Structures are given as structure tokens and as C-alpha cells.
C-alpha angles and dihedrals in degrees: 000000000000091000090051090051091046092051093047091049090050095048092047090050091051092048092051091045092049094047093048095047095051113093120201110253111268120222111255110249098174124119088261090069089064088067116101107201111199131166103278100011146034117214118197109207124239114261091242114111125238103053112144126192108233100175130009127179137158091275106023146040131190122195133180138196133181117224136183094266101032147321126292131210128192115196124183126173148147115257137192116244135187118238114271127205092200142004094259089065091050089050095049089047094055091043091056094047093049092048092051091049093054102038093111096052133070104258112210096173134011132167129164121186144162112266128185111213134159087003090294133111107256137172121223119206122190122185143165119197138175112229136171120239120179089342094308127110113242132180117229119199119189132181113183139172126204114192131182111243112244093223098048128037092201095052133072140176118237120198125179136179114196137178129201116199145149109278112270094010100105134053096170120143101242094177091060092048091047093050089051087052093045091053086062093058119100130182117238134177118301 
């Protein structure tokens, strides 16, 4: 009987000790938690606070942030691409796609050029458009990069930084901000 009581007492003590020494897991707040690993790419978030993940799938991510002079969006996703014999064909393909996507808006500025980034052929597209949202005129600035994926000639990674704001209320250098973001984009296995 004493052995039974002794075993019961020991097991109770072990249970109390085990429960009291176990901490609940804490949320990782290190810089590594700012990395969004997707199939095909890894995007390391900007160090600015306030970014919220709106959509996240295996091959895409969409983030937003409100600022003092407008709202920002980051979009990154894996896209299908045809096979290109040369960079000029890639450039023409992206120019056509971008022109098609903005045909219903007043385009104030637009430039598409070949860009070498992360040792891959990329196309950089910069545009400034006037749009109407909820009856109000807004300016949409977009700087995007479309790069061929190094592991698959018919896949690419598209990354865009955009900003919506009231016309004339922002003189921010969006190309500089987008390039900083692009330098935080890494290709991963597809």
C-alpha cells in the first residue's frame, strides 16, 4: 500500500513539474518571420511596419499598407511565360501585356525596359495612371519586375509595388522603393 501511495505521489509531482515548466510557444518576432516563402520565390518584407498579408497561396502573395499620402500594395506571384529566343521577345511580350491591362485608364507615364536582376533576365515596367475610384480621381503608380525563373523556362516571377493616392499629393520615388523590394526577392524551387 505504501508503494502504491509513493508511486502515486511521484507521478503527481512529475505531472505538476512538467506542466509548470512548459511555456506556451511564443510567436516568432525575429527578422526571419518577415520572410514569405512561396513555391518559386521568397520575398523578404520591407522593414516598414504596417504591412498586412491580404492573400497568400502556394504561388502568390498580396500585401497592403496604408501610408500618410496613400495606400501601397505589394504583389508577387509565379506566372506562365512562353519560350523566348531572345530578350527582345520577352520585352515585347511584357509591353503588350501591360498595355492591355491599362487600356481603360488614362496613362500619364509608361516605360518598359530590360533589367538584369538576381542574375536573371527581367523586364521592369513603370507606369503612372489616372483612375476613378468611388467617383474620385486617383493616381496609381506601379513599378513591376517580371523575371524568368532560373529552374523553368516557361515560368516567371512577377513582383509589383504600387501606390494609390490623390493626384498631386505624392512625389515619392517609387522606382527606388521598388528596387529595394526587388532586392529582397529570391528564387526558390518550383
